[in-house]
ZAMARGU-4260 file (C-alpha; in steps of 0.2 Angstrom, whole numbers, plus 5000, padded with zeros to 4 digits):
<rodrens>
0) 4999/4999/5000 | 5006/5016/4996 | 5010/5029/5010 | 5003/5047/5013 | 5001/5061/5024
5) 4987/5070/5033 | 4985/5087/5035 | 4972/5094/5049 | 4964/5111/5051 | 4955/5110/5068
10) 4941/5123/5072 | 4930/5125/5086 | 4916/5114/5078 | 4924/5110/5062 | 4940/5100/5056
15) 4946/5103/5038 | 4959/5089/5032 | 4967/5084/5016 | 4977/5068/5012 | 4994/5069/5001
20) 5002/5052/4994 | 5021/5052/4995 | 5028/5049/4979 | 5040/5035/4976 | 5051/5043/4967
25) 5053/5057/4979 | 5045/5071/4968 | 5034/5082/4976 | 5016/5077/4986 | 5002/5075/4977
30) 4984/5080/4983 | 4972/5063/4984 | 4957/5070/4994 | 4952/5084/5006 | 4936/5087/5015
35) 4927/5095/5031 | 4920/5087/5046 | 4904/5100/5052 | 4894/5103/5067 | 4906/5095/5079
40) 4899/5095/5096 | 4880/5096/5090 | 4868/5081/5087 | 4869/5083/5066 | 4887/5081/5063
45) 4891/5082/5045 | 4907/5072/5034 | 4911/5076/5017 | 4925/5072/5007 | 4930/5073/4990
50) 4943/5067/4978 | 4958/5079/4969 | 4947/5083/4955 | 4932/5089/4968 | 4922/5073/4964
55) 4912/5066/4979 | 4920/5051/4988 | 4908/5053/5003 | 4893/5064/5011 | 4887/5057/5027
60) 4878/5062/5044 | 4886/5050/5057 | 4874/5044/5069 | 4878/5035/5086 | 4868/5018/5090
65) 4855/5027/5098 | 4852/5037/5082 | 4857/5055/5089 | 4870/5064/5098 | 4868/5074/5113
70) 4875/5091/5111 | 4889/5096/5121 | 4886/5105/5138 | 4894/5121/5144 | 4909/5114/5148
75) 4912/5106/5131 | 4928/5117/5128 | 4936/5109/5143 | 4932/5092/5137 | 4938/5098/5120
80) 4955/5102/5126 | 4955/5088/5136 | 4951/5077/5122 | 4939/5067/5133 | 4933/5050/5125
85) 4916/5053/5118 | 4912/5035/5124 | 4914/5042/5142 | 4902/5055/5141 | 4887/5048/5134
90) 4886/5052/5114 | 4895/5069/5112 | 4902/5070/5094 | 4917/5078/5100 | 4934/5080/5089
95) 4942/5065/5094 | 4926/5055/5088 | 4927/5064/5073 | 4944/5060/5070 | 4942/5042/5073
100) 4928/5042/5060 | 4941/5051/5049 | 4954/5039/5050 | 4942/5022/5050 | 4937/5030/5034
105) 4954/5031/5027 | 4957/5014/5030 | 4942/5008/5022 | 4946/5017/5005 | 4955/5005/4993
110) 4963/5018/4984 | 4969/5031/4997 | 4988/5030/5005 | 4991/5023/5023 | 4995/5038/5032
115) 5011/5038/5042 | 5010/5055/5049 | 5000/5072/5052 | 5002/5089/5050 | 4994/5103/5060
120) 4990/5122/5056 | 4992/5130/5073 | 4989/5149/5073 | 5001/5155/5085 | 5020/5148/5088
125) 5024/5162/5099 | 5041/5172/5100 | 5050/5156/5100 | 5044/5145/5086 | 5051/5150/5069
130) 5050/5134/5061 | 5037/5119/5061 | 5040/5107/5075 | 5038/5088/5079 | 5024/5087/5092
135) 5030/5083/5112 | 5021/5083/5127 | 5034/5099/5130 | 5030/5107/5115 | 5011/5105/5119
140) 5014/5112/5135 | 5022/5128/5127 | 5009/5130/5114 | 4995/5130/5128 | 5004/5146/5135
145) 4999/5155/5119 | 4982/5153/5121 | 4979/5172/5128 | 4988/5178/5113 | 4974/5170/5102
150) 4960/5164/5111 | 4948/5161/5097 | 4960/5148/5087 | 4974/5141/5097 | 4962/5131/5108
155) 4954/5123/5094 | 4970/5119/5086 | 4977/5111/5100 | 4960/5101/5104 | 4962/5092/5088
160) 4982/5088/5091 | 4976/5080/5107 | 4960/5072/5100 | 4972/5064/5088 | 4985/5058/5100
165) 4971/5049/5109 | 4967/5040/5093 | 4982/5035/5086 | 4996/5038/5099 | 5009/5031/5089
170) 5007/5043/5073 | 5019/5057/5071 | 5013/5074/5072 | 5019/5090/5067 | 5014/5108/5070
175) 5017/5122/5058 | 5013/5140/5064 | 5004/5154/5055 | 5017/5166/5064 | 5033/5158/5059
180) 5037/5164/5041 | 5037/5183/5049 | 5049/5179/5063 | 5062/5189/5052 | 5053/5206/5050
185) 5064/5220/5057 | 5061/5225/5077 | 5054/5241/5071 | 5039/5232/5062 | 5036/5222/5077
190) 5033/5235/5090 | 5020/5244/5099 | 5022/5260/5106 | 5018/5254/5124 | 5029/5253/5139
195) 5042/5240/5138 | 5037/5228/5152 | 5020/5223/5139 | 5033/5219/5127 | 5043/5209/5137
200) 5027/5196/5141 | 5024/5196/5123 | 5014/5210/5116 | 5020/5214/5099 | 5016/5212/5081
205) 5016/5194/5075 | 5007/5192/5060 | 4999/5178/5052 | 4992/5169/5038 | 5010/5164/5035
210) 5009/5146/5028 | 5000/5156/5013 | 5014/5169/5011 | 5028/5155/5012 | 5018/5147/4999
215) 5015/5162/4988 | 5034/5167/4990 | 5040/5148/4985 | 5029/5149/4969 | 5034/5167/4964
220) 5051/5162/4965 | 5047/5146/4956 | 5038/5155/4942 | 5052/5168/4940 | 5068/5156/4941
225) 5075/5165/4955 | 5074/5169/4973 | 5079/5189/4970 | 5060/5190/4967 | 5062/5210/4972
230) 5049/5221/4983 | 5032/5211/4983 | 5016/5214/4994 | 5005/5199/4994 | 4987/5203/4998
235) 4978/5186/5005 | 4959/5189/5004 | 4946/5179/5010 | 4935/5179/5027 | 4950/5182/5033
240) 4961/5194/5027 | 4977/5202/5028 | 4993/5208/5017 | 5012/5206/5019 | 5026/5216/5012
245) 5039/5204/5005 | 5057/5208/5000 | 5066/5193/4990 | 5052/5181/4999 | 5056/5187/5017
250) 5043/5196/5028 | 5048/5212/5032 | 5028/5219/5037 | 5011/5215/5039 | 4994/5222/5043
255) 4989/5211/5055 | 4999/5211/5072 | 4996/5205/5089 | 4980/5197/5084 | 4971/5191/5068
260) 4958/5205/5070 | 4969/5220/5065 | 4973/5227/5048 | 4959/5225/5034 | 4941/5223/5037
265) 4935/5205/5035 | 4921/5195/5033 | 4915/5197/5052 | 4930/5206/5059 | 4933/5224/5061
270) 4952/5225/5055 | 4961/5240/5064 | 4951/5251/5075 | 4954/5265/5085 | 4957/5259/5104
275) 4947/5275/5109 | 4932/5266/5101 | 4933/5252/5112 | 4936/5265/5128 | 4920/5273/5122
280) 4909/5256/5120 | 4915/5251/5138 | 4910/5267/5146 | 4894/5272/5136 | 4887/5254/5132
285) 4894/5246/5148 | 4903/5231/5136 | 4911/5218/5142 | 4927/5206/5136 | 4914/5195/5129
290) 4903/5208/5121 | 4918/5218/5113 | 4927/5201/5108 | 4908/5196/5100 | 4908/5212/5091
295) 4925/5214/5084 | 4926/5195/5079 | 4908/5190/5071 | 4899/5206/5070 | 4909/5218/5060
300) 4918/5219/5043 | 4909/5214/5029 | 4895/5210/5037 | 4894/5224/5051 | 4896/5238/5035
305) 4883/5230/5024 | 4870/5222/5035 | 4869/5209/5021 | 4882/5196/5021 | 4899/5192/5025
310) 4901/5184/5008 | 4909/5196/4995 | 4899/5185/4982 | 4884/5190/4989 | 4889/5208/4992
315) 4895/5210/4974 | 4879/5203/4967 | 4868/5213/4977 | 4857/5230/4973 | 4858/5237/4990
320) 4869/5254/4994 | 4877/5246/5009 | 4882/5232/5000 | 4893/5242/4989 | 4899/5254/5003
325) 4907/5238/5012 | 4916/5233/4995 | 4921/5251/4991 | 4927/5250/5010 | 4937/5234/5008
330) 4946/5239/4990 | 4950/5257/4998 | 4957/5248/5016 | 4968/5238/5004 | 4975/5251/4994
335) 4978/5261/5009 | 4987/5247/5018 | 4997/5243/5001 | 5003/5260/5002 | 5011/5257/5019
340) 5019/5243/5015 | 5025/5249/4999 | 5035/5262/5011 | 5040/5250/5023 | 5049/5241/5005
345) 5055/5258/4998 | 5045/5254/4982 | 5035/5241/4975 | 5039/5228/4958 | 5023/5218/4961
350) 5007/5215/4970 | 5000/5198/4970 | 4981/5193/4974 | 4978/5176/4983 | 4964/5169/4995
355) 4947/5167/4988 | 4943/5185/4986 | 4959/5189/4978 | 4958/5175/4966 | 4941/5177/4959
360) 4932/5194/4964 | 4939/5204/4948 | 4930/5219/4953 | 4939/5219/4971 | 4955/5220/4961
365) 4949/5233/4949 | 4945/5246/4962 | 4963/5242/4971 | 4974/5244/4955 | 4964/5259/4951
370) 4968/5267/4969 | 4985/5263/4965 | 4989/5270/4950 | 5001/5282/4958 | 5012/5267/4961
375) 5014/5263/4944 | 5001/5250/4944 | 4991/5249/4926 | 4980/5236/4927 | 4974/5227/4910
380) 4955/5225/4911 | 4952/5212/4899 | 4966/5200/4908 | 4958/5204/4925 | 4941/5200/4919
385) 4948/5184/4912 | 4949/5166/4920 | 4965/5158/4923 | 4976/5174/4921 | 4991/5176/4931
390) 4996/5191/4925 | 4984/5204/4923 | 4994/5220/4924 | 4994/5231/4906 | 5010/5231/4896
395) 5022/5245/4903 | 5015/5244/4920 | 5030/5247/4932 | 5021/5235/4945 | 5020/5218/4939
400) 5002/5212/4945 | 4999/5192/4949 | 4985/5182/4952 | 4992/5166/4961 | 4981/5152/4971
405) 4988/5148/4986 | 4990/5132/4993 | 4992/5132/5013 | 4990/5112/5015 | 5003/5108/5004
410) 5016/5118/5013 | 5009/5108/5029 | 5013/5094/5021 | 5030/5097/5013 | 5035/5100/5032
415) 5027/5086/5039 | 5039/5075/5026 | 5054/5085/5029 | 5051/5082/5048 | 5045/5063/5049
420) 5055/5055/5035 | 5072/5066/5029 | 5086/5065/5041
</rodrens>
């Protein structure tokens, strides 16, 4: 049987997975299937899997012998973090039950490889982890200390790791960090103008979406045939959105900082906000930590501005003027941040759009480039409107404009192979 690697991205109630086959000739990894487990912790879990061409391999709703799962109680977060077996708590469909089902399914599919290791997306690696790590109890203990730095993501990433350990304790696991790519940024790019005591306890700019930026940096170098790719700004635009300034493939500055809510407005996240607004909301409206967290992460961004949707496709199709306002503001902020990042680089040689919106929303790309002609960007309207166009700038443009799909899962799989199989 062929061998493969499992890539996991665990959230609070979902697990995204991909399986890559290890080629016998030592070439690049090949995606063989991917999927999603939804409604973990609920009474209607859903398992979907697709082959590399998008054809459905499985679409089921797992049920226990009784025919119905019980929702998790108020202590579900503790149980998820502790990876408590579902059998010991009635019939709760937790991360461990989901991963057991996933591994069982993989083992029964005749054309899929035997999984020999797993790689995980972990949002935060703190100040100390600048490279992927083989996950040990000691490493996990350190990652737990970063939960206050990413409270909405880190606990669930770690829950997935612990759950897989409980199901397959013999399986090597690798953690790949969204912050690692930005570790080489200059000190000035990482500072906040706060007293030094807070910096010493870890309050600094970290940057995120590093796995996506790492992939784009490598893809651009491969296309150009050189690592000297110049001064590049990459716009990773999706439900979560950020931008990164790179010089020859190395991170110089980014729009996200201490948390993944800073910078651009996103699907439901506010992006950068005057801290005085938060003080006003606390004093005038009596908002607490939970209220503010919900506002900044779940009620703002494109959804808050439009009152229509957080989905760019719906906003672009809507006749509601507030939907147009949200799109215009999103594009305006991207162009404004582009100018800031170009300043950090001392100029601009290329702009790269990636992520779901970056790859598919031609109208957003058009607005951003129209606002950025002062940087030397001249967009080719026909190329921008076409499908599968990698270069969309007009002939004679001083700045190259690329549309490149990202592949964070492949980056994780490559790191996992390197740490598990290479000497």
